[in-house]
C-alpha positions in Angstrom: 388.6 150.4 65.5 385.1 151.7 65.7 383.1 150.3 68.6 379.8 151.0 66.9 380.8 148.8 63.9 380.3 145.1 63.6 383.5 143.2 63.9 384.3 140.2 61.8 387.3 137.9 62.2 387.7 135.7 58.9 389.8 133.2 57.3 389.8 132.7 53.5 389.1 136.3 52.7 392.2 136.7 50.4 390.5 135.7 47.2 387.4 134.1 45.7 384.2 133.9 47.6 385.7 135.1 50.9 387.2 138.3 49.2 384.0 138.9 47.3 381.8 138.7 50.4 383.9 141.0 52.4 384.0 143.4 49.4 380.2 143.4 49.3 380.1 144.3 53.1 382.4 147.1 52.5 380.0 148.6 50.0 377.3 148.8 52.6 376.3 151.8 54.7 376.6 149.8 57.9 380.1 149.9 59.3 382.4 146.9 59.7 385.7 146.2 61.3 387.5 143.3 59.6 390.4 141.3 61.0 391.5 139.0 58.3 394.1 136.3 58.1 396.3 135.9 54.9 399.5 134.3 53.9 400.6 137.2 51.7 399.6 140.2 53.7 401.0 142.9 51.4 399.3 141.6 48.4 395.9 141.1 50.1 396.2 144.6 51.8 396.8 146.1 48.4 393.8 144.2 46.9 391.5 145.6 49.7 393.1 149.2 49.3 392.2 149.0 45.6 388.6 148.7 46.4 388.5 152.2 47.6 386.1 151.6 50.4 385.1 154.3 52.9 387.9 154.2 55.5 386.0 156.6 57.7 383.3 154.0 58.1 385.1 150.5 57.7 388.5 149.2 58.8 390.4 146.3 57.3 393.3 144.7 59.3 395.3 142.1 57.6 397.3 139.7 60.0 399.7 137.0 58.8 398.1 133.5 58.8 399.1 130.2 57.2 396.5 127.5 57.9 399.0 124.9 57.0 400.8 125.8 60.3 399.1 125.6 63.7 401.9 127.7 65.2 400.8 130.3 62.7 397.2 130.0 63.9 398.4 130.6 67.4 400.3 133.8 66.4 397.4 135.0 64.3 395.1 134.5 67.3 397.4 136.6 69.6 397.6 139.4 67.2 393.9 139.4 66.3 392.9 139.5 70.0 395.4 142.3 70.6 393.8 144.3 67.8 390.4 143.5 69.0 391.0 144.8 72.5 387.8 145.2 74.5 385.5 145.0 71.5 383.2 142.0 70.8 383.4 139.7 67.9 380.1 139.7 66.1 381.0 137.1 63.3 383.6 134.5 63.1 383.8 133.7 59.3 385.4 130.4 58.5 385.7 130.7 54.7 389.1 129.1 54.0 389.2 126.1 51.8 391.8 124.2 49.7 391.8 121.5 47.2 394.5 118.9 47.4 395.2 115.2 47.1 396.8 113.2 49.9 399.8 112.2 47.8 402.6 113.8 49.8 403.6 114.3 53.4 401.6 116.3 55.8 402.4 119.9 56.5 405.1 120.4 59.3 405.2 116.8 60.1 401.5 116.3 60.5 400.0 112.9 60.1 397.1 114.5 58.2 397.0 115.7 54.6 397.0 119.4 53.7 393.3 119.4 52.7 392.3 118.1 56.1 394.6 120.5 58.0 393.3 123.7 56.1 389.5 122.7 55.6 389.0 121.5 59.2 391.9 121.1 61.7 393.4 124.6 61.6 390.1 126.5 61.7 388.8 124.1 64.5 392.0 124.9 66.4 391.3 128.7 65.9 387.8 128.3 67.3 389.5 126.7 70.4 391.9 129.6 70.7 389.2 132.2 70.5 386.7 130.3 72.6 386.4 132.6 75.7 386.1 135.7 73.5 383.5 134.0 71.4 381.5 133.1 74.5 381.7 136.6 75.9 380.7 138.1 72.7 377.9 135.7 71.8 379.5 135.4 68.4 377.9 133.9 65.3 380.0 131.3 63.8 379.6 130.9 60.0 381.2 127.8 58.4 381.5 127.9 54.6 380.4 124.3 53.7 379.8 122.5 50.6 377.3 120.1 49.0 380.4 117.8 48.7 379.7 116.6 52.2 377.3 114.2 50.6 380.1 112.4 48.7 382.0 110.9 51.4 383.6 107.7 50.0 381.2 104.7 50.0 378.9 106.8 52.2 381.0 105.5 55.1 382.5 108.0 57.6 385.1 105.4 58.6 386.9 106.0 55.4 388.0 109.3 56.6 390.5 107.5 58.9 392.5 106.4 55.9 391.6 109.1 53.2 392.7 112.1 55.2 396.0 110.7 56.3 399.2 112.1 54.7 400.5 110.0 51.9 397.2 108.0 51.7 397.1 108.5 48.0 393.4 109.7 48.2 392.5 111.9 45.3 391.5 115.5 45.2 387.7 114.9 45.1 387.9 112.3 47.9 389.9 114.5 50.2 387.7 117.6 49.6 384.6 115.7 50.3 386.0 114.0 53.4 387.6 117.2 54.8 384.5 119.3 54.3 382.4 116.6 56.0 384.9 116.8 59.0 384.4 120.5 59.0 380.6 120.0 59.2 381.3 117.7 62.0 383.1 120.6 63.7 380.1 122.8 63.1 377.9 120.5 65.0 380.5 120.0 67.7 380.7 123.8 68.3 376.9 124.1 68.2 376.9 121.7 71.1 379.8 123.2 72.9 379.2 126.8 72.4 375.5 127.2 73.4 376.1 130.9 74.0 376.8 131.3 70.3 374.9 130.8 67.0 376.4 128.3 64.5 375.4 128.3 60.9 376.9 126.1 58.1 376.3 127.6 54.6 376.8 126.6 51.0 377.5 129.2 48.3 376.1 126.8 45.6 377.9 125.7 42.5 380.5 128.5 41.7 382.6 127.2 38.7 384.7 130.3 38.4 386.5 130.0 41.8 390.1 128.5 41.8 388.7 125.5 43.7 386.0 124.7 41.2 388.1 125.4 38.2 390.6 122.8 39.5 387.8 120.3 39.5 386.8 120.9 36.0 383.5 122.8 36.7 382.2 125.4 34.3 379.5 128.1 33.9 377.8 125.9 31.4 376.6 123.5 34.2 373.0 123.6 35.5 372.6 125.9 38.6 376.0 127.5 38.1 376.3 130.9 39.8 378.8 133.6 39.6 381.2 134.5 42.4 379.2 137.6 43.4 376.1 135.5 43.6 377.8 132.8 45.6 379.1 135.5 48.1 375.5 136.9 48.4 374.4 133.3 49.3 377.2 133.1 52.0 376.3 136.5 53.5 372.7 135.3 54.2 374.3 133.4 57.0 375.5 136.5 58.7 372.0 137.9 59.3 369.5 135.0 58.9 367.1 135.0 61.8 364.6 132.3 61.2 366.7 129.7 62.9 364.9 126.3 63.0 363.5 125.1 66.3 365.6 121.9 65.9 369.1 122.8 67.0 370.6 120.2 64.7 369.2 121.9 61.6 372.1 124.4 61.0 372.9 124.0 57.3 371.6 127.0 55.2 371.4 126.1 51.5 372.5 128.4 48.7 368.8 129.2 47.9 368.2 130.4 51.4 366.5 127.5 53.0 367.4 125.1 55.7 368.5 121.7 54.4 366.5 118.8 55.8 368.6 116.8 58.3 368.4 113.6 56.3 370.7 115.2 53.7 373.6 115.3 56.2 372.3 112.6 58.6 375.8 111.0 59.0 377.2 114.2 60.4 374.6 114.1 63.4 376.5 111.3 65.2 377.8 112.9 68.3 380.4 110.3 68.9 381.8 110.9 65.3 381.8 114.7 66.0 383.8 114.2 69.1 386.2 111.8 67.3 387.1 114.4 64.6 387.0 117.4 66.8 389.8 117.1 69.3 390.3 119.3 72.3 392.8 122.0 72.3 395.2 120.0 74.4 394.8 117.0 72.2 395.5 119.0 69.0 398.5 120.6 70.5 399.9 117.2 71.7 399.2 115.5 68.4 400.7 118.3 66.3 403.7 118.7 68.4 402.8 122.1 69.8 402.7 121.2 73.5 406.4 121.9 74.2 406.8 125.1 72.1 
């Protein structure tokens, strides 16, 4: 691993916007070291190898990671830190997302639905596990968010208590909006609890051709629709943007490169709500049955 390169640890870089954004960075002259989590490591490794990137400049390491399993998150963290060694982490790129209803049981016995575990809980747990390294590195945390955070059912955050539970019967759109809202609560939580780091939430815009958007019936005929490469470019702004607002609560970068006014996501600014949905490491491990493993 080159010590002169920027190091990025990322989730959600196996396909779609995450893969495209890493692909675009591999095309740059600035060197990067990527440590990426993926369920199918062989398939993802082959996809990156097919890019033909300059291996004398960049490195890509694929480590097993299944965000439906918090035990897998633990193992990924151990292997990622071993690979990292003494090097710093410049960017933690939390790009993973899934689209699912809350019809069935929770993964691995969790009381929560799959959409919540992937979109918030598992990645929040990952930040906990990496916390000391992030502080020492003064890492920039980039949360891939969505305008869907405005669509919490009835504009009432208390609906998350029921909608995000396994077997709640909540539909795909309801779960996605609620889980992405919880993720934004997490971004604010870490902004408060990692003052040494920079935290940015960012939206790619309306990208109909991703697997997530296609499942929701979106199309390129819709106003403001963007391609996957365009969406990835929007996300990559969050890696380098330097005109951070003076107001520390203004952390949401829009797809057009401006900072969203806080009134758009005002519900997420409630610190008690942030703390409620952002459990400590010990609370997560107790709740998800990891304490005795």
